[in-house]
SEGUGU-460331 format. One record per residue: residue number from 1; x, y, z of N, C-alpha, C, O in turn; residue in one letter. Coordinates in pm, whole numbers, plus 50000, padded with zeros to 5 digits. Atoms other than C-alpha are relative to their C-alpha. Layout:
<sekes>
<num=NUM	nu=X	nv=Y	nw=Z	cau=X	cav=Y	caw=Z	cu=X	cv=Y	cw=Z	ou=X	ov=Y	ow=Z	residu=A>
...
</sekes>
This chain:
<sekes>
<num=1	nu=49961	nv=49874	nw=49935	cau=56562	cav=72375	caw=18832	cu=50027	cv=50103	cw=49890	ou=50100	ov=50075	ow=49795	residu=M>
<num=2	nu=49980	nv=49897	nw=50102	cau=56552	cav=72698	caw=18633	cu=50131	cv=50075	cw=50025	ou=50198	ov=50056	ow=50127	residu=D>
<num=3	nu=49872	nv=49927	nw=49994	cau=56845	cav=72932	caw=18570	cu=50013	cv=50086	cw=50125	ou=50120	ov=50092	ow=50186	residu=E>
<num=4	nu=49996	nv=49912	nw=49883	cau=56755	cav=73171	caw=18851	cu=50031	cv=49920	cw=50126	ou=50116	ov=49961	ow=50206	residu=K>
<num=5	nu=49975	nv=50083	nw=49882	cau=56745	cav=72895	caw=19114	cu=50141	cv=49943	cw=49999	ou=50206	ov=49936	ow=50103	residu=E>
<num=6	nu=49863	nv=50051	nw=50012	cau=57071	cav=72749	caw=18985	cu=50100	cv=50109	cw=50035	ou=50196	ov=50086	ow=50109	residu=T>
<num=7	nu=49911	nv=49887	nw=49971	cau=57237	cav=73089	caw=18997	cu=50001	cv=50031	cw=50149	ou=50108	ov=50046	ow=50208	residu=F>
<num=8	nu=50008	nv=49970	nw=49857	cau=57113	cav=73159	caw=19351	cu=50065	cv=49891	cw=50084	ou=50132	ov=49920	ow=50183	residu=L>
<num=9	nu=49934	nv=50110	nw=49928	cau=57226	cav=72816	caw=19468	cu=50151	cv=50010	cw=49992	ou=50220	ov=49992	ow=50092	residu=G>
<num=10	nu=49855	nv=49984	nw=50018	cau=57573	cav=72871	caw=19324	cu=50052	cv=50121	cw=50076	ou=50161	ov=50116	ow=50134	residu=N>
<num=11	nu=49961	nv=49880	nw=49927	cau=57588	cav=73220	caw=19473	cu=50009	cv=49972	cw=50149	ou=50103	ov=50018	ow=50215	residu=L>
<num=12	nu=49996	nv=50037	nw=49858	cau=57505	cav=73082	caw=19818	cu=50125	cv=49918	cw=50032	ou=50190	ov=49940	ow=50135	residu=R>
<num=13	nu=49880	nv=50084	nw=49979	cau=57783	cav=72822	caw=19784	cu=50126	cv=50084	cw=49999	ou=50213	ov=50067	ow=50084	residu=K>
<num=14	nu=49882	nv=49913	nw=50009	cau=58038	cav=73083	caw=19677	cu=50009	cv=50089	cw=50123	ou=50117	ov=50106	ow=50180	residu=V>
<num=15	nu=50001	nv=49913	nw=49883	cau=57934	cav=73317	caw=19958	cu=50045	cv=49924	cw=50125	ou=50125	ov=49975	ow=50203	residu=H>
<num=16	nu=49962	nv=50081	nw=49884	cau=57966	cav=73040	caw=20218	cu=50149	cv=49967	cw=49998	ou=50216	ov=49978	ow=50101	residu=L>
<num=17	nu=49858	nv=50034	nw=50010	cau=58308	cav=72933	caw=20092	cu=50088	cv=50123	cw=50023	ou=50190	ov=50116	ow=50090	residu=R>
<num=18	nu=49924	nv=49877	nw=49983	cau=58430	cav=73291	caw=20076	cu=50001	cv=50043	cw=50147	ou=50105	ov=50084	ow=50198	residu=F>
<num=19	nu=50008	nv=49963	nw=49858	cau=58310	cav=73360	caw=20431	cu=50089	cv=49911	cw=50084	ou=50161	ov=49960	ow=50172	residu=S>
<num=20	nu=49914	nv=50093	nw=49926	cau=58483	cav=73049	caw=20564	cu=50147	cv=50030	cw=49975	ou=50229	ov=50032	ow=50067	residu=R>
<num=21	nu=49863	nv=49970	nw=50039	cau=58799	cav=73134	caw=20375	cu=50049	cv=50127	cw=50071	ou=50157	ov=50127	ow=50131	residu=F>
<num=22	nu=49960	nv=49874	nw=49939	cau=58809	cav=73493	caw=20501	cu=50005	cv=49991	cw=50151	ou=50088	ov=50057	ow=50215	residu=Y>
<num=23	nu=49999	nv=50020	nw=49856	cau=58729	cav=73383	caw=20856	cu=50132	cv=49937	cw=50043	ou=50188	ov=49974	ow=50146	residu=T>
<num=24	nu=49869	nv=50061	nw=49969	cau=59043	cav=73165	caw=20852	cu=50112	cv=50102	cw=49991	ou=50199	ov=50106	ow=50077	residu=R>
<num=25	nu=49897	nv=49897	nw=50017	cau=59256	cav=73452	caw=20723	cu=49996	cv=50099	cw=50116	ou=50099	ov=50138	ow=50169	residu=V>
<num=26	nu=50015	nv=49903	nw=49892	cau=59116	cav=73689	caw=20985	cu=50035	cv=49940	cw=50136	ou=50082	ov=50011	ow=50225	residu=L>
<num=27	nu=49963	nv=50066	nw=49875	cau=59164	cav=73435	caw=21263	cu=50151	cv=50009	cw=50021	ou=50198	ov=50024	ow=50134	residu=A>
<num=28	nu=49854	nv=49986	nw=49992	cau=59536	cav=73449	caw=21184	cu=50036	cv=50141	cw=50046	ou=50136	ov=50160	ow=50115	residu=Q>
<num=29	nu=49974	nv=49861	nw=49962	cau=59517	cav=73827	caw=21231	cu=49943	cv=50031	cw=50139	ou=49975	ov=50135	ow=50197	residu=A>
<num=30	nu=50055	nv=49982	nw=49867	cau=59322	cav=73787	caw=21556	cu=49877	cv=50090	cw=50008	ou=49848	ov=50147	ow=50113	residu=G>
<num=31	nu=50123	nv=49919	nw=49999	cau=59003	cav=73971	caw=21454	cu=49887	cv=49920	cw=49937	ou=49910	ov=49823	ow=49865	residu=I>
<num=32	nu=50118	nv=50065	nw=50057	cau=58650	cav=73870	caw=21362	cu=49963	cv=50065	cw=49867	ou=50014	ov=50171	ow=49830	residu=S>
<num=33	nu=50047	nv=49946	nw=50128	cau=58476	cav=73924	caw=21030	cu=49931	cv=50136	cw=50017	ou=49958	ov=50226	ow=49938	residu=L>
<num=34	nu=50060	nv=49867	nw=49981	cau=58259	cav=74210	caw=21166	cu=50104	cv=50108	cw=50035	ou=50093	ov=50222	ow=49991	residu=P>
<num=35	nu=49894	nv=49904	nw=49967	cau=58569	cav=74378	caw=21314	cu=50077	cv=50039	cw=49874	ou=50108	ov=50156	ow=49853	residu=Q>
<num=36	nu=49929	nv=49972	nw=50124	cau=58746	cav=74346	caw=20981	cu=49916	cv=50089	cw=49909	ou=49968	ov=50183	ow=49848	residu=Y>
<num=37	nu=50088	nv=49919	nw=50086	cau=58445	cav=74487	caw=20794	cu=50003	cv=50145	cw=50043	ou=50007	ov=50235	ow=49959	residu=A>
<num=38	nu=49996	nv=49863	nw=49949	cau=58449	cav=74793	caw=21019	cu=50135	cv=50065	cw=49966	ou=50139	ov=50178	ow=49918	residu=L>
<num=39	nu=49867	nv=49946	nw=50031	cau=58826	cav=74841	caw=20979	cu=50016	cv=50025	cw=49851	ou=50077	ov=50125	ow=49811	residu=L>
<num=40	nu=49989	nv=49983	nw=50145	cau=58800	cav=74794	caw=20604	cu=49926	cv=50124	cw=49953	ou=49974	ov=50195	ow=49866	residu=N>
<num=41	nu=50074	nv=49878	nw=50034	cau=58534	cav=75066	caw=20579	cu=50083	cv=50123	cw=50036	ou=50090	ov=50219	ow=49959	residu=E>
<num=42	nu=49921	nv=49885	nw=49956	cau=58758	cav=75301	caw=20776	cu=50130	cv=50014	cw=49921	ou=50180	ov=50125	ow=49904	residu=L>
<num=43	nu=49876	nv=49995	nw=50078	cau=59066	cav=75210	caw=20571	cu=49979	cv=50074	cw=49868	ou=50073	ov=50126	ow=49809	residu=A>
<num=44	nu=50031	nv=49934	nw=50127	cau=58889	cav=75354	caw=20268	cu=49944	cv=50141	cw=50019	ou=49897	ov=50203	ow=49923	residu=N>
<num=45	nu=50051	nv=49865	nw=49970	cau=58788	cav=75680	caw=20440	cu=50090	cv=50063	cw=50105	ou=50154	ov=49992	ow=50182	residu=A>
<num=46	nu=49921	nv=49933	nw=49898	cau=58964	cav=75941	caw=20650	cu=49942	cv=49977	cw=50138	ou=50012	ov=49933	ow=50230	residu=E>
<num=47	nu=50073	nv=50025	nw=49876	cau=58707	cav=75923	caw=20927	cu=49854	cv=49987	cw=49964	ou=49810	ov=50028	ow=49856	residu=S>
<num=48	nu=50140	nv=50026	nw=50031	cau=58345	cav=75826	caw=20953	cu=49919	cv=50002	cw=50130	ou=49962	ov=49947	ow=50231	residu=M>
<num=49	nu=50085	nv=50004	nw=49882	cau=58061	cav=75886	caw=21198	cu=49952	cv=49857	cw=50028	ou=49935	ov=49777	ow=49936	residu=P>
<num=50	nu=50045	nv=50133	nw=49962	cau=57947	cav=75580	caw=21392	cu=49866	cv=49965	cw=49934	ou=49843	ov=49849	ow=49900	residu=M>
<num=51	nu=50130	nv=50023	nw=50063	cau=57596	cav=75620	caw=21246	cu=50018	cv=49954	cw=49855	ou=49945	ov=49866	ow=49808	residu=T>
<num=52	nu=49975	nv=50040	nw=50139	cau=57734	cav=75594	caw=20892	cu=50054	cv=49858	cw=49994	ou=50016	ov=49781	ow=49905	residu=E>
<num=53	nu=49947	nv=50137	nw=49995	cau=57929	cav=75281	caw=20983	cu=49884	cv=49902	cw=50020	ou=49879	ov=49798	ow=49955	residu=V>
<num=54	nu=50117	nv=50084	nw=49974	cau=57606	cav=75132	caw=21119	cu=49921	cv=49976	cw=49871	ou=49882	ov=49863	ow=49842	residu=S>
<num=55	nu=50073	nv=50012	nw=50126	cau=57432	cav=75201	caw=20789	cu=50074	cv=49920	cw=49896	ou=50015	ov=49836	ow=49828	residu=G>
<num=56	nu=49922	nv=50070	nw=50103	cau=57712	cav=75075	caw=20570	cu=50014	cv=49851	cw=50029	ou=50014	ov=49769	ow=49937	residu=R>
<num=57	nu=49983	nv=50140	nw=49963	cau=57754	cav=74750	caw=20764	cu=49866	cv=49930	cw=50028	ou=49862	ov=49809	ow=50049	residu=L>
<num=58	nu=50134	nv=50053	nw=49975	cau=57378	cav=74705	caw=20816	cu=49992	cv=49931	cw=50136	ou=49938	ov=49821	ow=50150	residu=H>
<num=59	nu=50008	nv=50049	nw=49863	cau=57418	cav=74654	caw=21190	cu=49951	cv=50114	cw=50089	ou=49955	ov=50231	ow=50051	residu=I>
<num=60	nu=50056	nv=49900	nw=49909	cau=57267	cav=74834	caw=21488	cu=50110	cv=50089	cw=50057	ou=50228	ov=50053	ow=50057	residu=T>
<num=61	nu=49905	nv=49908	nw=49937	cau=57432	cav=75130	caw=21654	cu=50064	cv=49940	cw=50125	ou=50184	ov=49959	ow=50146	residu=K>
<num=62	nu=49934	nv=50065	nw=49886	cau=57486	cav=74932	caw=21978	cu=50104	cv=49896	cw=49957	ou=50205	ov=49878	ow=50024	residu=P>
<num=63	nu=49902	nv=50097	nw=50050	cau=57662	cav=74662	caw=21775	cu=50128	cv=50071	cw=49955	ou=50238	ov=50021	ow=49978	residu=A>
<num=64	nu=49884	nv=49922	nw=50041	cau=57891	cav=74926	caw=21625	cu=50078	cv=50044	cw=50123	ou=50200	ov=50035	ow=50126	residu=V>
<num=65	nu=49934	nv=49957	nw=49877	cau=57964	cav=75059	caw=21973	cu=50080	cv=49887	cw=50061	ou=50193	ov=49908	ow=50105	residu=T>
<num=66	nu=49929	nv=50117	nw=49946	cau=58059	cav=74710	caw=22090	cu=50126	cv=49970	cw=49919	ou=50233	ov=49947	ow=49977	residu=H>
<num=67	nu=49883	nv=50024	nw=50085	cau=58291	cav=74657	caw=21792	cu=50107	cv=50108	cw=50022	ou=50225	ov=50078	ow=50031	residu=L>
<num=68	nu=49908	nv=49888	nw=49982	cau=58446	cav=75002	caw=21839	cu=50072	cv=49987	cw=50135	ou=50193	ov=50009	ow=50143	residu=V>
<num=69	nu=49939	nv=50015	nw=49869	cau=58505	cav=74940	caw=22209	cu=50114	cv=49897	cw=49996	ou=50222	ov=49922	ow=50048	residu=D>
<num=70	nu=49899	nv=50106	nw=50007	cau=58694	cav=74617	caw=22135	cu=50120	cv=50041	cw=49913	ou=50234	ov=50014	ow=49949	residu=R>
<num=71	nu=49891	nv=49959	nw=50090	cau=58896	cav=74764	caw=21846	cu=50080	cv=50117	cw=50058	ou=50200	ov=50128	ow=50034	residu=L>
<num=72	nu=49931	nv=49886	nw=49938	cau=58979	cav=75079	caw=22040	cu=50095	cv=49951	cw=50109	ou=50204	ov=50006	ow=50125	residu=E>
<num=73	nu=49914	nv=50056	nw=49895	cau=59119	cav=74872	caw=22329	cu=50129	cv=49942	cw=49944	ou=50233	ov=49946	ow=50010	residu=K>
<num=74	nu=49882	nv=50060	nw=50062	cau=59360	cav=74701	caw=22089	cu=50082	cv=50100	cw=49919	ou=50185	ov=50065	ow=49861	residu=T>
<num=75	nu=49925	nv=49896	nw=50070	cau=59470	cav=75030	caw=21933	cu=49985	cv=49998	cw=49849	ou=50068	ov=50056	ow=49777	residu=G>
<num=76	nu=50019	nv=50009	nw=50145	cau=59332	cav=74953	caw=21587	cu=49922	cv=50118	cw=49944	ou=49935	ov=50151	ow=49826	residu=L>
<num=77	nu=50071	nv=49880	nw=50043	cau=59102	cav=75253	caw=21572	cu=49985	cv=50094	cw=50119	ou=50011	ov=50057	ow=50233	residu=L>
<num=78	nu=50016	nv=49898	nw=49897	cau=59029	cav=75570	caw=21763	cu=49867	cv=50071	cw=49978	ou=49828	ov=50100	ow=49865	residu=K>
<num=79	nu=50125	nv=49925	nw=50000	cau=58705	cav=75745	caw=21851	cu=50036	cv=50145	cw=50029	ou=50101	ov=50173	ow=50130	residu=R>
<num=80	nu=49969	nv=49858	nw=49979	cau=58730	cav=76123	caw=21815	cu=49871	cv=50081	cw=49995	ou=49774	ov=50042	ow=49930	residu=I>
<num=81	nu=50117	nv=49912	nw=50000	cau=58484	cav=76403	caw=21877	cu=49986	cv=50069	cw=49866	ou=50085	ov=50105	ow=49802	residu=S>
<num=82	nu=50028	nv=49928	nw=50124	cau=58319	cav=76562	caw=21577	cu=50032	cv=50147	cw=50024	ou=49996	ov=50201	ow=50128	residu=H>
<num=83	nu=49962	nv=49861	nw=49980	cau=58456	cav=76915	caw=21527	cu=49882	cv=50098	cw=50010	ou=49896	ov=50205	ow=50070	residu=P>
<num=84	nu=50113	nv=49907	nw=50002	cau=58110	cav=77070	caw=21478	cu=49880	cv=49954	cw=50083	ou=49793	ov=50034	ow=50116	residu=K>
<num=85	nu=50116	nv=50054	nw=49928	cau=57868	cav=76842	caw=21666	cu=50050	cv=49910	cw=50112	ou=50095	ov=49798	ow=50087	residu=D>
<num=86	nu=49943	nv=50074	nw=49888	cau=57967	cav=76726	caw=22012	cu=49923	cv=49873	cw=50034	ou=49970	ov=49793	ow=50115	residu=R>
<num=87	nu=50076	nv=50124	nw=49978	cau=57697	cav=76455	caw=22009	cu=50051	cv=49886	cw=49914	ou=50022	ov=49770	ow=49941	residu=R>
<num=88	nu=49956	nv=50098	nw=50100	cau=57869	cav=76276	caw=21720	cu=50146	cv=49963	cw=50025	ou=50230	ov=50049	ow=50052	residu=V>
<num=89	nu=49862	nv=50047	nw=49996	cau=58181	cav=76062	caw=21738	cu=50040	cv=49950	cw=49862	ou=49963	ov=49883	ow=49794	residu=Y>
<num=90	nu=49943	nv=50049	nw=50125	cau=58399	cav=75997	caw=21437	cu=50094	cv=49885	cw=50032	ou=50158	ov=49883	ow=50137	residu=L>
<num=91	nu=49907	nv=50111	nw=49986	cau=58592	cav=75676	caw=21392	cu=50114	cv=50021	cw=49904	ou=50094	ov=50058	ow=49788	residu=L>
<num=92	nu=49880	nv=49980	nw=50081	cau=58946	cav=75693	caw=21263	cu=50089	cv=49877	cw=50017	ou=50124	ov=49840	ow=50129	residu=E>
<num=93	nu=49912	nv=50116	nw=49993	cau=59160	cav=75392	caw=21175	cu=50140	cv=50046	cw=50038	ou=50187	ov=50152	ow=49994	residu=I>
<num=94	nu=49864	nv=49970	nw=49957	cau=59503	cav=75389	caw=21337	cu=50098	cv=49924	cw=49911	ou=50058	ov=49829	ow=49845	residu=Q>
<num=95	nu=49902	nv=50068	nw=50084	cau=59826	cav=75285	caw=21162	cu=50003	cv=49848	cw=50022	ou=50017	ov=49771	ow=49927	residu=P>
<num=96	nu=50002	nv=50143	nw=49967	cau=59815	cav=74949	caw=21341	cu=49880	cv=49931	cw=49933	ou=49893	ov=49819	ow=49883	residu=K>
<num=97	nu=50120	nv=50054	nw=50064	cau=59461	cav=74892	caw=21209	cu=50012	cv=49996	cw=49849	ou=49972	ov=49899	ow=49785	residu=G>
<num=98	nu=49980	nv=49996	nw=50146	cau=59549	cav=74998	caw=20855	cu=50095	cv=49889	cw=49957	ou=50073	ov=49823	ow=49855	residu=R>
<num=99	nu=49903	nv=50106	nw=50031	cau=59847	cav=74760	caw=20859	cu=49933	cv=49862	cw=50006	ou=49958	ov=49777	ow=49921	residu=K>
<num=100	nu=50069	nv=50127	nw=49986	cau=59627	cav=74475	caw=20980	cu=49910	cv=49973	cw=49880	ou=49907	ov=49861	ow=49829	residu=L>
<num=101	nu=50088	nv=50015	nw=50117	cau=59376	cav=74534	caw=20699	cu=50083	cv=49966	cw=49876	ou=50047	ov=49875	ow=49801	residu=V>
<num=102	nu=49914	nv=50026	nw=50117	cau=59654	cav=74544	caw=20437	cu=50058	cv=49859	cw=50004	ou=50062	ov=49790	ow=49902	residu=Q>
<num=103	nu=49945	nv=50135	nw=49987	cau=59812	cav=74225	caw=20573	cu=49895	cv=49893	cw=49979	ou=49922	ov=49791	ow=49915	residu=E>
<num=104	nu=50108	nv=50096	nw=50019	cau=59479	cav=74043	caw=20586	cu=49964	cv=49988	cw=49852	ou=49941	ov=49879	ow=49801	residu=A>
<num=105	nu=50030	nv=50003	nw=50143	cau=59408	cav=74142	caw=20226	cu=50110	cv=49931	cw=49921	ou=50083	ov=49855	ow=49828	residu=Q>
<num=106	nu=49888	nv=50065	nw=50069	cau=59755	cav=74034	caw=20115	cu=50000	cv=49850	cw=50026	ou=50022	ov=49771	ow=49934	residu=A>
<num=107	nu=50007	nv=50143	nw=49969	cau=59723	cav=73701	caw=20298	cu=49887	cv=49931	cw=49926	ou=49903	ov=49820	ow=49876	residu=N>
<num=108	nu=50114	nv=50057	nw=50071	cau=59382	cav=73641	caw=20147	cu=50032	cv=49985	cw=49852	ou=49998	ov=49883	ow=49791	residu=A>
<num=109	nu=49965	nv=50006	nw=50140	cau=59514	cav=73718	caw=19802	cu=50100	cv=49887	cw=49973	ou=50087	ov=49815	ow=49875	residu=L>
<num=110	nu=49900	nv=50106	nw=50016	cau=59812	cav=73486	caw=19846	cu=49936	cv=49863	cw=50009	ou=49965	ov=49776	ow=49927	residu=C>
<num=111	nu=50067	nv=50130	nw=49983	cau=59594	cav=73199	caw=19970	cu=49907	cv=49974	cw=49884	ou=49900	ov=49862	ow=49833	residu=I>
<num=112	nu=50097	nv=50014	nw=50108	cau=59332	cav=73262	caw=19704	cu=50068	cv=49965	cw=49868	ou=50013	ov=49888	ow=49789	residu=F>
<num=113	nu=49931	nv=50022	nw=50128	cau=59587	cav=73261	caw=19420	cu=50078	cv=49869	cw=49994	ou=50126	ov=49831	ow=49888	residu=L>
<num=114	nu=49926	nv=50128	nw=50000	cau=59750	cav=72933	caw=19528	cu=49926	cv=49894	cw=49924	ou=49972	ov=49781	ow=49914	residu=K>
</sekes>
């Protein structure tokens, strides 16, 4: 096996372990990995159009809508009208969502450092 194949094999193993690890942390918070990814993107921005979220997460616009619907029901984010384009909705993380992201990151760090 050459270096490239060895590297890719190791990268796949790390990615799988990291995904499993983060899924456990997020299960404690009561959200899925895609929901967390969306909240994390919003935690690092004031607000963001749904189309941009779709591009950043590499998921379809209907998938974003589904995630937003579920997160909006729990009060973790809010959909607001764009001030200049009424066809566009902006997503804004709510304090409850920001707190959840911070706690998930802190829990992950604590578990990871053990």
